[in-house]
C-alpha positions as CSV (number, residue, x, y, z in Angstrom):
1,M,100.8,103.8,104.2
2,A,102.6,100.7,103.2
3,N,106.3,100.2,103.6
4,T,108.8,98.4,101.3
5,V,111.5,96.1,102.6
6,I,114.7,95.5,100.7
7,G,115.7,92.0,102.0
8,S,119.2,91.1,103.4
9,S,120.3,89.2,100.2
10,I,119.2,92.0,97.8
11,V,121.7,94.4,96.2
12,I,120.3,97.5,94.4
13,D,122.6,99.8,92.4
14,G,120.8,102.8,91.2
15,E,118.3,105.4,92.3
16,I,115.3,104.8,94.6
17,S,112.5,107.3,95.0
18,G,109.0,107.1,96.3
19,D,106.2,108.2,98.7
20,E,106.3,105.4,101.2
21,D,108.5,104.2,104.1
22,L,111.5,102.1,103.1
23,V,113.3,99.4,105.2
24,I,116.7,98.4,104.0
25,Q,118.1,95.1,105.2
26,G,120.3,94.5,102.2
27,T,122.7,96.8,100.1
28,V,121.8,99.9,98.3
29,K,124.2,102.0,96.2
30,G,123.3,105.2,94.3
31,K,120.7,107.7,95.6
32,I,117.7,107.4,97.8
33,S,115.0,110.1,97.7
34,L,111.8,109.5,99.7
35,K,108.9,111.6,100.9
36,E,108.5,109.5,104.1
37,S,110.9,107.6,106.3
38,L,114.0,105.4,105.7
39,F,115.0,102.7,108.1
40,V,118.5,101.1,107.7
41,E,118.4,97.9,109.8
42,G,121.5,96.3,111.4
43,S,122.2,94.2,108.3
44,G,121.7,97.2,105.9
45,V,124.5,98.8,103.9
46,V,123.9,102.0,102.1
47,E,126.4,103.7,99.8
48,A,124.2,106.6,98.7
49,D,123.2,110.1,99.3
50,I,119.8,110.2,101.2
51,E,117.0,112.8,101.0
52,T,114.0,112.0,103.1
53,Q,111.8,113.2,106.0
54,N,113.1,110.8,108.7
55,V,116.1,108.5,108.8
56,E,116.7,105.8,111.4
57,I,120.1,104.0,111.0
58,A,121.2,100.8,112.8
59,G,123.4,99.6,109.9
60,R,126.1,101.2,107.8
61,V,125.7,104.3,105.7
62,T,128.3,106.0,103.5
63,G,126.9,109.2,101.9
64,N,125.4,112.5,102.8
65,I,122.0,112.6,104.6
66,A,119.4,115.4,104.3
67,A,116.3,114.9,106.3
68,S,113.4,117.5,106.6
69,D,112.5,116.3,110.1
70,K,114.9,113.9,112.0
71,V,117.9,111.7,111.7
72,E,118.5,109.0,114.4
73,L,121.8,107.1,114.7
74,K,121.3,103.9,116.7
75,T,123.8,102.3,119.0
76,D,125.8,100.1,116.7
77,C,125.5,102.1,113.4
78,R,128.4,103.4,111.3
79,V,127.8,106.6,109.4
80,V,130.4,108.4,107.2
81,G,129.0,111.6,105.6
82,D,127.5,114.9,106.4
83,I,124.1,115.1,108.1
84,K,121.7,118.0,107.6
85,A,118.4,117.9,109.6
86,P,116.6,120.1,112.2
87,R,116.7,117.2,114.7
88,I,119.6,114.8,115.1
89,L,119.8,112.0,117.7
90,I,123.1,110.1,118.2
91,A,122.9,107.1,120.5
92,D,125.8,106.2,122.8
93,G,128.0,103.7,120.8
94,A,127.1,105.0,117.4
95,S,130.0,105.6,115.0
96,F,129.8,108.9,113.0
97,K,132.3,110.7,110.9
98,G,131.2,113.9,109.1
99,N,129.7,117.3,109.6
100,V,126.4,118.1,111.2
101,D,124.2,121.0,110.0
102,M,121.0,121.5,112.1
103,D,119.8,124.3,109.8
104,I,118.1,126.3,112.6
105,P,116.0,129.1,111.2
106,K,117.1,132.6,112.3
107,E,114.8,134.5,114.6
108,R,113.4,137.7,113.2
């Protein structure tokens, strides 16, 4: 599987969807919907709702995040928005404002 990099000088305003990993070093506004993983690097700025399998954030994200597997907030990230995922990792030093929904299935 290839991955796509949005470089640090690139600004995208709109909707991104696809089947491969995406690395954001620049700015994305709108909506991101991926089947694989999203990596927001330290220089990355995302103002969008995110739907994907895995999300790893080192930069800034404003918007709601829904991941089918895992969300990881790295040390210096800033996240404002609700997170819904079965597994959530928040590193010491991460900045997060919002609600967490770990959506644990009920036992029968």
